[in-house]
C-alpha positions as CSV (number, residue, x, y, z in Angstrom):
1,M,0.1,0.4,-0.1
2,Q,1.2,3.8,-1.2
3,P,1.9,5.5,2.1
4,S,-0.4,8.4,3.1
5,P,1.1,11.5,1.2
6,S,1.7,13.5,4.5
7,H,3.9,10.6,5.9
8,V,6.0,9.8,2.3
9,S,9.4,10.7,2.6
10,I,11.7,11.6,-0.3
11,D,13.7,8.0,-0.3
12,D,10.1,6.5,-0.6
13,L,9.5,8.6,-3.1
14,E,12.3,7.9,-5.3
15,R,11.4,4.2,-4.2
16,A,8.1,4.4,-5.8
17,F,9.3,5.9,-9.0
18,D,12.1,3.3,-9.5
19,G,11.8,2.0,-13.0
20,P,10.8,2.6,-16.4
21,A,9.3,6.0,-16.6
22,R,6.1,5.1,-19.0
23,E,5.2,2.1,-16.5
24,V,5.6,4.3,-13.4
25,A,2.1,3.6,-11.0
26,L,-0.3,6.1,-11.1
27,D,-0.1,5.7,-7.6
28,A,3.6,7.1,-7.3
29,L,2.3,9.7,-9.2
30,D,-0.3,10.8,-7.1
31,A,2.1,10.3,-3.9
32,L,4.2,12.8,-5.6
33,R,1.3,15.3,-6.1
34,G,0.2,14.7,-2.4
35,C,3.5,15.4,-0.9
36,W,5.1,17.8,-2.7
37,P,4.3,20.7,-0.7
38,V,6.1,19.1,2.3
39,L,9.4,18.2,0.9
40,V,10.1,20.7,-1.2
41,A,11.6,23.3,0.7
42,E,14.4,20.7,1.9
43,H,14.7,18.4,-1.1
44,G,14.0,20.4,-4.3
45,D,16.8,19.2,-5.9
46,R,15.9,15.4,-5.8
47,L,12.3,16.4,-6.6
48,R,13.1,17.8,-9.6
49,A,14.9,14.8,-10.4
50,I,12.3,13.2,-10.2
51,L,10.3,15.2,-12.5
52,D,13.3,15.2,-14.8
53,Q,13.2,11.5,-15.4
54,L,9.6,11.4,-16.2
55,P,7.9,11.5,-19.5
56,A,7.5,15.3,-20.4
57,D,3.8,14.3,-21.3
58,L,3.4,13.2,-17.7
59,W,3.6,16.2,-15.8
60,D,4.2,19.1,-18.0
61,A,0.4,19.9,-18.4
62,D,-0.2,19.6,-15.0
63,P,-0.6,23.1,-13.3
64,W,0.2,21.9,-9.8
65,L,2.9,19.7,-10.6
66,V,4.5,22.5,-13.1
67,A,4.6,24.5,-9.4
68,A,6.1,22.3,-7.9
69,Y,8.9,22.3,-10.5
70,G,9.0,26.2,-9.8
71,S,8.6,25.7,-6.4
72,S,11.5,23.4,-6.0
73,F,14.1,26.2,-7.0
74,R,13.1,28.0,-3.6
75,S,14.6,25.1,-1.7
76,V,17.9,25.0,0.3
77,G,20.8,25.0,-1.4
78,S,19.2,26.8,-4.5
79,M,21.3,29.6,-5.8
80,N,18.6,30.3,-8.7
81,A,15.5,31.5,-7.5
82,S,14.6,33.7,-10.5
83,A,14.1,30.4,-12.3
84,A,11.0,29.4,-10.9
85,M,9.6,32.2,-12.2
86,P,8.4,31.0,-15.6
87,Y,7.6,27.8,-14.2
88,F,4.6,29.7,-12.1
89,T,3.7,31.8,-15.3
90,A,3.0,28.4,-17.1
91,A,1.3,26.7,-13.9
92,R,-1.3,29.6,-14.2
93,S,-1.9,29.1,-18.0
94,L,-2.3,25.7,-17.5
95,I,-5.4,26.4,-14.8
96,T,-8.7,25.0,-16.6
97,D,-12.5,24.5,-14.9
98,A,-11.2,20.8,-13.9
99,T,-8.0,22.5,-11.8
100,T,-9.4,21.5,-8.0
101,A,-9.9,24.8,-6.0
102,A,-7.3,23.6,-3.6
103,E,-4.4,23.5,-6.4
104,R,-5.8,26.7,-8.1
105,I,-5.1,28.3,-4.4
106,G,-1.9,26.9,-3.4
107,I,-0.5,27.2,-7.0
108,G,-1.0,31.2,-6.0
109,V,0.7,30.5,-2.5
110,H,3.9,29.0,-3.7
111,H,4.1,31.7,-6.1
112,S,4.1,34.2,-3.8
113,A,6.6,32.7,-2.1
114,A,8.6,32.8,-5.0
115,L,8.3,36.5,-5.5
116,R,8.8,37.3,-2.2
117,G,12.1,35.8,-2.8
118,L,13.1,38.0,-5.4
119,G,11.8,41.1,-3.9
120,R,8.9,41.6,-5.8
121,L,7.0,42.3,-2.7
122,A,3.5,44.3,-4.4
123,D,3.2,41.2,-6.6
124,A,3.9,38.9,-3.4
125,L,0.8,40.4,-1.4
126,E,-1.3,40.7,-4.4
127,S,-0.9,36.9,-4.9
128,A,-1.2,36.0,-1.1
129,T,-4.3,38.4,-0.8
130,G,-6.0,36.7,-3.7
131,C,-5.1,33.6,-2.6
132,A,-6.9,34.5,1.2
133,A,-9.8,35.9,-1.0
134,G,-10.3,32.5,-2.5
135,V,-10.0,30.4,0.4
136,E,-12.9,32.5,2.1
137,S,-15.6,32.6,-1.7
138,D,-14.6,28.9,-2.8
139,T,-17.3,26.6,-1.2
140,T,-16.0,23.7,-2.8
141,L,-13.2,23.8,-0.4
142,T,-13.3,21.1,2.3
143,L,-12.5,22.5,5.7
144,A,-9.1,20.9,6.1
145,S,-8.8,22.6,3.0
146,R,-9.6,25.9,4.1
147,I,-7.9,25.8,7.3
148,S,-4.9,24.9,5.6
149,L,-4.9,27.1,2.4
150,G,-5.9,30.2,4.6
151,A,-2.5,29.6,7.5
152,Q,-0.6,29.4,4.2
153,A,-2.4,32.5,2.6
154,S,-1.7,34.5,6.2
155,L,1.8,33.6,6.0
156,Q,2.7,35.1,2.9
157,K,0.8,38.1,3.5
158,G,2.4,38.6,6.3
159,L,6.2,38.1,5.5
160,A,5.3,40.8,2.5
161,R,3.9,43.3,4.6
162,Y,6.3,42.7,7.1
163,H,9.1,43.9,4.3
164,L,7.2,46.3,3.4
165,G,7.0,48.1,6.7
166,D,3.1,47.1,8.1
167,Y,4.2,45.7,11.3
168,D,0.4,45.7,12.5
169,S,-0.7,44.0,9.5
170,A,2.4,41.5,9.6
171,A,1.5,40.1,13.1
172,A,-2.0,40.0,12.9
173,E,-1.1,37.6,9.7
174,L,1.8,35.9,11.2
175,G,0.3,35.1,14.6
176,L,-2.9,33.4,12.7
177,A,-0.4,31.5,10.8
178,A,1.5,30.4,13.9
179,A,-1.7,29.9,15.6
180,L,-2.4,26.8,13.1
181,A,1.4,26.3,12.7
182,T,2.3,22.9,13.9
183,T,-0.7,21.1,12.1
184,Q,-1.1,22.9,9.2
185,L,2.1,24.5,8.0
186,S,5.1,22.7,6.8
187,R,8.4,22.8,9.0
188,S,10.0,25.3,6.1
189,D,6.6,27.2,6.7
190,Q,6.6,27.3,10.4
191,M,10.4,28.5,10.8
192,E,9.7,31.3,8.2
193,C,6.4,32.3,10.3
194,F,8.5,32.4,13.6
195,G,11.5,34.3,12.3
196,G,8.8,36.7,10.6
197,L,7.1,37.4,14.2
198,A,11.4,37.7,15.7
199,M,11.6,40.2,13.1
200,V,8.2,42.3,13.7
201,H,8.7,42.3,17.8
202,Y,12.0,43.0,17.4
203,S,11.1,46.3,14.9
204,L,8.4,47.5,17.9
205,G,10.7,46.7,20.7
206,N,8.7,43.7,22.1
207,F,12.5,41.9,22.5
208,E,10.9,39.2,24.9
209,Q,8.1,38.2,22.1
210,A,10.8,38.7,19.7
211,T,13.5,36.0,22.1
212,H,10.4,33.6,22.1
213,W,9.8,33.2,18.3
214,V,13.6,33.0,18.0
215,E,13.4,30.1,20.4
216,S,10.5,28.6,18.5
217,A,12.2,28.6,15.1
218,R,15.6,27.9,16.4
219,R,13.6,24.1,18.1
220,V,11.9,23.3,14.6
221,G,15.4,24.2,13.1
222,A,17.1,21.7,15.7
223,E,14.4,18.6,14.2
224,S,14.6,19.5,10.2
225,G,18.5,21.1,10.2
226,L,16.9,23.8,8.2
227,M,17.9,26.9,10.9
228,E,21.2,28.0,9.1
229,S,18.7,28.3,6.0
230,R,17.0,31.1,4.1
231,F,14.1,29.3,6.2
232,G,15.7,30.1,9.5
233,A,17.0,33.4,8.1
234,G,14.1,36.0,9.5
235,G,15.1,34.6,13.1
236,L,18.8,34.4,12.5
237,V,18.6,37.8,11.7
238,A,16.5,39.0,15.0
239,D,18.7,37.0,17.0
240,L,21.8,39.0,15.8
241,L,19.9,42.4,15.8
242,M,19.5,41.7,19.1
243,C,22.4,40.7,20.0
244,V,23.6,44.2,18.6
245,E,21.0,46.3,20.6
246,Q,22.0,44.6,23.6
247,G,25.8,45.2,23.5
248,R,26.9,41.5,23.2
249,L,29.6,42.1,20.7
250,A,31.3,38.1,20.8
251,D,27.9,36.9,20.5
252,S,27.1,38.8,17.4
253,E,30.4,38.5,15.6
254,I,30.0,34.7,16.2
255,L,26.5,34.9,14.5
256,A,27.3,36.7,11.7
257,P,29.0,34.1,9.3
258,V,25.8,32.0,10.3
259,V,23.5,34.8,9.0
260,A,25.8,35.4,5.9
261,S,25.0,32.2,4.6
262,A,21.5,31.9,5.9
263,T,20.4,35.1,4.2
264,V,22.1,34.6,0.4
265,G,19.7,34.6,-2.6
266,C,16.4,35.2,-0.5
267,D,14.4,38.3,0.9
268,W,16.4,38.6,3.9
269,A,19.4,38.9,1.9
270,P,19.1,43.0,2.2
271,L,18.7,42.3,6.1
272,G,21.4,40.0,6.4
273,F,24.1,43.0,5.0
274,Y,22.4,45.4,7.2
275,S,22.1,43.4,10.7
276,R,26.0,42.7,10.3
277,A,26.4,46.0,9.5
278,T,24.7,46.9,12.7
279,I,27.9,45.5,14.7
280,S,30.2,48.4,13.7
281,I,28.3,50.5,16.3
282,L,29.9,47.9,18.5
283,S,33.6,47.1,17.0
284,E,34.1,50.7,15.8
285,R,34.5,49.4,12.3
286,Y,32.9,51.7,10.5
287,V,34.2,51.8,6.9
288,E,33.5,47.9,7.5
289,G,30.3,48.7,8.3
290,L,29.6,51.3,5.2
291,D,31.1,48.2,3.1
292,L,28.0,46.3,4.2
293,L,25.7,48.5,3.3
294,R,26.4,49.1,0.2
295,L,25.8,45.5,-0.4
296,C,22.9,45.9,1.5
297,V,21.6,48.4,-1.3
298,Q,22.6,46.8,-4.0
299,E,20.4,43.7,-3.0
300,Y,17.4,45.6,-2.5
301,A,17.8,48.0,-5.4
302,P,15.3,45.8,-7.6
303,W,13.1,45.5,-5.3
304,A,9.4,46.4,-6.5
305,P,9.1,48.4,-3.9
306,P,12.2,48.3,-1.8
307,G,10.4,48.4,1.5
308,A,11.1,49.3,5.2
309,I,14.9,48.6,4.6
310,V,15.8,51.7,3.1
311,T,15.4,53.7,6.2
312,S,17.1,51.3,7.8
313,S,20.1,51.0,6.1
314,E,20.4,54.6,5.5
315,G,19.4,55.8,9.0
316,L,22.5,53.8,10.0
317,R,24.8,54.7,7.2
318,A,24.1,58.4,8.3
319,T,25.2,57.4,11.9
320,L,28.3,55.9,10.9
321,L,29.1,58.9,8.5
322,L,28.6,60.5,11.5
323,R,31.2,58.3,13.4
324,L,33.3,59.4,10.5
325,G,33.5,62.8,10.9
326,E,31.2,63.7,7.6
327,A,28.3,65.0,8.7
328,E,27.4,67.0,6.0
329,S,27.0,63.8,4.2
330,A,24.8,62.3,7.4
331,W,22.2,65.4,6.7
332,D,21.8,64.8,3.0
333,I,21.0,61.1,3.9
334,L,18.7,62.0,6.7
335,G,16.7,64.6,4.8
336,A,15.7,61.9,2.2
337,L,14.0,59.5,4.8
338,E,10.7,58.9,5.7
339,P,9.7,57.1,9.2
340,T,8.2,53.4,9.2
341,Q,5.4,52.6,11.2
342,H,5.8,53.0,15.1
343,Q,8.9,54.9,14.3
344,A,10.3,51.8,14.1
345,N,13.2,53.1,12.3
346,C,12.9,56.8,12.9
347,P,14.8,59.5,11.4
348,A,14.0,62.1,13.3
349,R,16.2,60.7,15.9
350,F,19.0,60.6,14.1
351,I,18.5,63.8,13.3
352,A,18.1,64.7,17.1
353,H,21.4,62.6,17.8
354,L,23.0,64.4,15.1
355,R,22.2,67.7,15.9
356,F,22.7,67.4,19.9
357,T,26.4,65.5,19.2
358,T,27.2,69.1,16.9
359,G,26.6,71.3,19.6
360,D,22.7,72.3,18.9
361,A,20.6,71.4,22.2
362,R,17.8,73.0,21.4
363,G,17.8,71.3,17.7
364,A,17.6,68.1,18.7
365,L,14.6,69.0,21.3
366,A,12.8,70.2,18.5
367,A,13.4,67.3,16.1
368,L,12.1,64.8,18.9
369,Q,8.6,66.9,19.0
370,A,6.8,64.4,16.6
371,C,8.3,61.3,18.2
372,E,7.4,62.3,21.6
373,A,3.6,62.7,20.3
374,L,3.6,59.1,19.3
375,G,3.7,58.9,23.1
376,D,3.6,54.6,24.0
377,V,2.4,54.0,20.2
378,H,6.4,55.0,19.6
379,S,8.3,51.6,18.9
380,T,9.7,50.7,23.1
381,R,13.0,50.1,20.9
382,T,13.6,53.6,19.9
383,L,11.6,55.5,22.5
384,V,14.7,54.6,24.6
385,D,16.7,56.8,22.1
386,V,14.2,59.3,22.1
387,F,14.2,59.8,26.0
388,L,18.0,59.5,26.1
389,I,18.7,62.2,23.8
390,K,15.8,64.4,25.1
391,A,17.6,63.6,28.6
392,A,21.0,64.6,27.2
393,A,19.8,67.5,25.3
394,T,17.9,69.4,28.2
395,H,20.7,68.5,30.8
396,Q,22.9,70.5,28.5
397,L,20.6,73.2,28.5
398,G,20.5,73.6,32.2
399,D,17.0,71.4,32.8
400,F,17.9,69.2,34.9
401,A,14.1,68.4,36.2
402,I,13.2,67.2,32.9
403,S,16.3,65.6,32.1
404,D,16.1,63.5,35.1
405,I,13.1,62.4,34.0
406,S,13.8,61.3,30.6
407,F,17.2,59.8,31.6
408,D,15.2,57.0,33.8
409,R,12.3,56.6,31.5
410,A,15.3,56.0,29.4
411,M,16.8,53.6,32.0
412,L,14.2,51.7,32.5
413,L,13.2,51.0,29.2
414,A,16.7,49.9,28.4
415,T,16.5,47.8,31.4
416,S,13.6,45.9,31.1
417,H,15.0,45.2,27.5
418,G,18.9,44.7,27.9
419,L,19.6,47.4,26.1
420,R,22.9,48.9,25.6
421,T,23.8,49.9,21.8
422,P,21.6,53.5,22.7
423,F,23.9,54.8,25.7
424,R,26.5,55.3,23.1
425,L,24.4,57.6,21.1
426,V,25.6,60.2,23.8
427,P,29.2,61.6,24.5
428,S,30.7,60.1,27.8
429,S,30.9,63.7,29.3
430,V,27.3,64.1,29.2
431,M,26.5,60.5,30.2
432,R,28.4,60.3,32.9
433,A,27.1,63.5,33.9
434,M,23.7,62.4,34.1
435,I,25.0,59.1,35.6
436,A,26.2,61.3,38.6
437,R,22.5,63.0,39.2
438,A,20.7,59.5,39.0
439,T,23.1,58.0,41.5
440,E,21.6,60.2,44.0
441,R,18.2,59.3,43.0
442,P,16.3,56.1,44.4
443,L,16.5,53.7,41.5
444,P,15.6,50.1,40.6
445,K,18.4,47.9,41.7
446,E,18.9,47.0,38.2
447,V,19.1,50.6,36.8
448,V,22.1,50.8,39.3
449,E,23.7,47.7,37.9
450,L,23.3,48.9,34.2
451,F,25.1,52.4,35.2
452,D,28.3,50.5,35.9
453,T,27.8,48.9,32.6
454,V,27.6,52.2,30.5
455,T,30.1,53.6,32.2
456,D,32.5,50.8,31.8
457,S,31.5,50.5,27.9
458,D,31.9,53.8,27.8
459,S,30.3,56.1,24.5
460,A,31.8,56.0,21.0
461,V,30.1,59.8,20.5
462,R,32.5,62.8,20.6
463,G,30.7,65.4,20.7
464,V,31.7,68.6,18.7
465,D,33.0,71.4,21.0
466,V,31.3,74.6,19.1
467,G,28.9,75.7,22.0
468,V,25.9,76.7,22.0
469,L,24.7,79.5,19.1
470,S,22.1,82.1,20.7
471,D,19.1,82.7,18.4
472,R,20.6,86.1,17.4
473,E,23.8,84.0,16.2
474,R,21.2,81.5,14.0
475,D,20.1,84.3,12.4
476,I,23.3,85.9,11.5
477,V,25.0,82.3,10.0
478,M,21.8,82.1,8.2
479,A,22.2,85.5,6.4
480,I,25.7,84.8,6.2
481,I,25.0,81.5,4.3
482,R,22.4,83.7,2.2
483,G,25.4,85.7,1.1
484,L,24.4,88.9,2.9
485,S,27.0,91.5,3.7
486,V,27.5,93.0,7.0
487,A,25.7,96.1,6.0
488,E,22.8,94.3,4.5
489,I,22.5,91.5,7.9
490,A,22.2,95.0,9.8
491,R,19.7,96.2,8.0
492,S,17.5,93.0,7.8
493,L,17.5,92.9,11.5
494,F,17.7,96.3,12.9
495,I,20.9,96.6,14.3
496,S,24.3,98.3,14.2
497,V,27.1,97.2,11.7
498,N,29.0,96.9,14.9
499,T,26.7,94.8,16.4
500,V,26.8,92.4,13.5
501,K,30.3,92.4,13.6
502,T,30.6,91.3,17.3
503,H,28.2,88.4,16.7
504,V,30.2,87.7,13.4
505,K,33.5,87.3,15.8
506,S,31.1,84.9,18.4
507,V,29.8,82.9,15.4
508,Y,33.2,82.0,13.9
509,R,34.7,81.3,18.0
510,K,31.9,79.1,18.4
511,L,31.9,77.4,14.9
512,G,36.1,77.3,15.1
513,V,36.7,79.4,11.8
514,N,38.1,82.3,11.0
515,S,36.3,83.2,7.9
516,R,33.2,83.6,5.9
517,P,33.8,80.3,3.2
518,D,35.0,77.9,6.4
519,A,31.9,79.6,8.3
520,I,29.1,78.4,5.6
521,K,31.2,75.0,5.1
522,R,31.1,74.4,8.9
523,A,27.4,75.6,9.6
524,K,26.3,73.0,6.5
525,T,28.4,70.1,8.2
526,L,26.3,70.9,11.3
527,G,22.8,71.4,9.6
528,L,22.5,74.7,10.7
529,H,21.7,74.8,6.5
530,W,18.5,73.2,7.4
531,E,17.1,75.7,9.5
532,T,13.9,78.1,7.9
533,P,14.9,81.7,8.9
534,R,12.3,83.2,11.4
535,D,10.1,85.3,9.5
536,T,11.9,89.4,9.8
537,P,10.0,91.9,8.5
538,A,11.3,94.0,5.7
539,P,13.7,97.1,6.3
540,P,12.4,100.0,7.2
541,P,12.5,102.7,4.2
542,N,15.5,104.9,3.7
């Protein structure tokens, strides 16, 4: 008796097809039709070999088996994912009224996965959404097929939505798939589901839940040996990113080559390069980080659309450029970025960081206003950065009451999630001053213990000692950038020429320059050219 499809191994299948191809029993072909979705992720090359040995007329007009051939290019070890596309195009064209609803929807699900693997995110989401609609509307489906295909469609929708930055919808779709995973999803699908949930919760700053899903993926991976493949890639990337956030450099460097191998040739490839680049924040190998981000950009460049990875990679690139002293280039990058959902990747916090470390505490606070307005809707991971930069900026301005509150909130959030990397955003002198004040307040033991860790690791940021320009000095700087002469500045601001000259000398001193061209260049480096000059009345008539 032929084993049921759910219990057919690849060895069973190969034995069933052993013999003259034309004499292959029909039940062997039925077994192949039933079991390939379970086997294809791990044994794509062997399934393809079985089909290759059969006479073409036995399978090449069968849309379900043509889809099996296409899916085989997405299996472990396959490096030619684009080869799947012609087969899925052919499979869809072969669908007739005789094709069962389960097979028609199943083809769409596998096609969605293949499209996602190539970064065709909009197409992948459209295909998966169509499959989900088919599950809901087709009354010919059995209950078992409805539940199984619904779980698979939710998985594909959730993964596409994650890459597109729609974390709320991704969490809902992947959560539904995860609830049915052990009974309705293959091992490879389970691992992608759990890894996707790990990345969603990492992005939203829910590290405890992210860790839970990484561990879930690892448990399935231990049984299947798939953890270090594309199917375990999402969980591995999430694990690496959390290691970096928690300041675990040694663990990060152990994981990096595993992530590099697992993410090759799949939709996790850009995030693989990005996650490895984040290690440079800890190791201070900033040029190496920039090179990994260059590879990240090359990976997502063909994507349609590129998705949320753009904000992640460009925000990190701006941070690394700042560490290398290229502040003007960092400003240019940040000006073009849009935040992702819940500010999970937040240009405003990067701008605030850059403003603070270049001597503009007030500008840093202004940049954070949109982040603060989100309140608890803000991603926990980036909210730590917001509170910490606010604490540093208000401390610098002498508003110690607000600074103390913001600092304590940052420390409590960081303690609950084990975060360490955010404390590298603030110059060490400011961090030590805020810690000194905090030791005089009653705080939880865990927070006090974190002080030693933060102090020992020190800060990677070295603030630019330019002083804080007054509002009038900023007006002078903007006038200089616009090319106004001293006399023109005096007329536009209703002050004397001598007063303008005094302000100019003060500006030069604070910017560390000796000439107008150098002042303009320095102001642009510090981002002062971003400011919109305050409206001033027209000078009175002579």
